[in-house]
C-alpha positions in Angstrom: -11.2 -3.0 14.2 -9.0 -0.5 16.3 -9.3 -2.9 19.3 -7.3 -5.5 17.2 -4.2 -3.3 17.1 -1.8 -2.3 19.8 -0.8 0.8 17.6 -3.4 2.9 15.7 -2.3 4.0 12.3 -3.6 7.5 11.5 -3.2 9.7 8.5 -0.7 12.6 9.2 -1.5 15.6 7.1 1.9 17.2 7.7 4.5 14.4 8.0 7.6 16.6 7.9 6.1 18.7 11.0 5.1 15.5 12.7 8.6 13.8 12.3 10.5 16.8 13.3 8.4 17.1 16.5 8.9 13.5 17.4 12.7 14.0 16.8 12.8 17.1 19.0 10.8 15.3 21.7 12.9 12.3 21.7 16.2 14.3 21.9 14.8 16.3 24.9 13.9 13.1 26.7 17.4 12.0 26.6 18.8 15.2 27.8 19.7 16.8 24.4 18.8 20.5 24.4 17.2 21.9 21.1 16.8 25.6 20.6 14.6 27.3 18.1 11.2 26.1 16.7 10.2 23.7 14.1 9.2 25.5 10.8 8.3 25.0 7.3 11.1 25.6 4.7 13.4 24.1 2.1 16.5 22.0 3.4 19.7 24.2 3.1 22.3 23.2 0.8 24.7 23.2 3.7 22.7 20.6 5.7 24.4 17.5 6.7 22.8 14.1 6.7 22.6 12.7 10.3 21.1 9.3 9.7 19.9 7.4 6.8 17.0 5.1 7.8 16.0 2.0 5.6 12.5 1.0 5.3 11.0 -2.4 5.2 11.4 -4.5 2.1 8.9 -3.5 -0.5 7.3 -6.9 -0.5 6.6 -6.5 3.4 5.0 -3.0 2.6 2.7 -4.5 0.0 1.7 -7.2 2.4 0.6 -4.5 4.9 -1.1 -2.8 2.2 -2.9 -5.8 0.8 -3.7 -7.5 4.3 -4.8 -4.3 6.1 -6.2 -2.5 3.0 -4.2 0.5 4.1 -5.0 3.4 1.7 -2.4 5.6 3.0 0.3 3.1 2.3 -1.1 2.7 -1.2 -0.8 6.5 -1.8 2.7 6.6 -0.3 3.9 3.7 -2.4 2.6 5.5 -5.3 4.5 8.8 -4.7 7.6 6.8 -4.1 7.2 5.1 -7.4 6.9 8.6 -9.1 10.1 9.7 -7.2 12.1 6.7 -8.1 11.2 6.2 -11.8 10.5 9.8 -12.7 12.0 12.5 -10.3 11.7 13.9 -6.9 9.6 15.0 -5.2 7.3 12.1 -5.8 3.7 13.2 -6.7 0.4 11.2 -7.2 0.5 12.2 -11.0 4.1 10.9 -11.4 3.3 7.6 -9.6 0.2 7.0 -11.6 2.1 7.6 -14.9 4.4 4.9 -13.7 1.5 2.3 -12.8 -0.3 3.2 -16.2 3.0 2.5 -18.2 3.3 -0.8 -16.2 -0.2 -1.8 -16.8 0.2 -1.2 -20.6 3.8 -2.4 -21.2 4.0 -5.3 -18.8 0.4 -6.4 -18.1 -0.9 -5.8 -21.5 -4.0 -3.4 -20.7 -5.0 -1.2 -23.7 -4.7 2.4 -23.2 -8.0 4.1 -23.0 -9.8 0.8 -22.0 -9.3 1.4 -18.2 -9.3 4.4 -15.9 -6.9 4.9 -13.0 -7.4 8.0 -10.9 -5.7 7.0 -7.7 -3.5 4.4 -6.2 -5.7 3.6 -3.2 -8.7 2.5 -5.3 -11.0 5.2 -3.4 -11.8 7.2 -6.5 -15.1 6.5 -8.2 -13.2 7.3 -11.4 -11.2 4.1 -11.2 -12.6 1.7 -13.9 -11.1 -1.8 -14.4 -13.2 -4.8 -15.9 -13.3 -8.3 -14.4 -11.1 -9.6 -17.3 -8.4 -6.9 -16.9 -8.2 -7.7 -13.0 -7.8 -11.4 -13.8 -5.2 -10.4 -16.3 -3.4 -8.5 -13.7 -3.6 -11.2 -11.2 -2.4 -13.8 -13.6 0.6 -11.5 -14.4 1.6 -11.3 -10.9 1.3 -14.8 -10.1 3.4 -15.8 -13.1 6.1 -13.3 -12.3 6.0 -13.5 -8.5 4.3 -16.6 -7.6 3.6 -17.4 -3.9 5.6 -14.4 -2.9 2.8 -12.2 -4.3 0.0 -14.7 -3.1 1.6 -14.4 0.6 0.9 -10.6 0.5 -2.9 -11.3 0.5 -5.0 -12.3 3.6 -5.3 -15.9 4.2 -9.1 -16.6 4.5 -10.1 -18.0 7.9 -6.6 -17.2 9.6 -6.5 -13.4 9.4 -8.4 -10.8 11.4 -9.8 -9.1 8.3 -10.8 -12.3 6.7 -12.1 -14.6 9.4 -15.3 -15.9 7.9 -16.3 -18.0 6.1 -13.7 -20.7 7.0 -12.6 -22.4 3.8 -13.3 -26.1 3.4 -10.6 -28.4 4.7 -7.8 -28.9 2.1 -8.3 -25.5 0.6 -6.3 -22.4 1.0 -8.0 -19.2 0.0 -6.1 -15.8 -0.1 -8.2 -12.7 -0.3 -8.1 -8.9 -0.6 -10.6 -7.0 1.7 -11.8 -3.5 1.5 -14.4 -1.3 3.2 -15.7 2.2 2.4 -18.0 2.8 5.2 -19.2 6.2 3.9 -20.4 4.6 0.7 -21.8 1.4 2.3 -19.2 -0.8 0.3 -17.9 -3.8 2.3 -16.1 -6.5 0.7 -14.6 -8.4 3.6 -13.9 -11.6 1.6 -13.2 -11.2 -2.1 -11.2 -14.3 -3.2 -8.5 -13.6 -5.6 -6.6 -16.8 -5.5 -7.8 -20.4 -4.4 -5.1 -22.9 -3.8 -6.3 -26.5 -3.5 -3.5 -28.5 -1.8 -0.5 -27.4 -4.0 -2.4 -26.4 -7.1 -3.3 -22.9 -7.8 -6.7 -22.2 -9.6 
């Protein structure tokens, strides 16, 4: 799949160091001299904000997450949920607590009847029944409609969901996923079938 992309997406184990190194290199390329070395540490109270960078809209990030099955994005969104709804710094535990509360308060899942161990879905400790998944999908469709469905890969029209091609007149949106180390490959798991303008 790497050949399909112009830019490879890699997991960066130390994003602060990586970001600071890129900044220093970029400054030097345009003639800005920077003295000293990049090191780990707390941001001083006296530090000034040089630039605030806005990310893409959340719906666009969710589209990347769903269509490319990007586990790193899932974990980062999870930590950001924890930071936004709980406190900074965002952590996996804080984010999962937010998701669990949503599952129980908004979707209607019963506490103790499902297990959520990570946001990417890679943990073997994650346990959701088919009926719980359907309940969640119905909830998102009811509250977000086509905005949610369009975050999924259109079957037959997306690099991760090329085959099988749906019959004429049927639009199928899917969520794919692959775990090569375990042999799990679900390149075409249909979540939503839209026949003409009716959603099934």
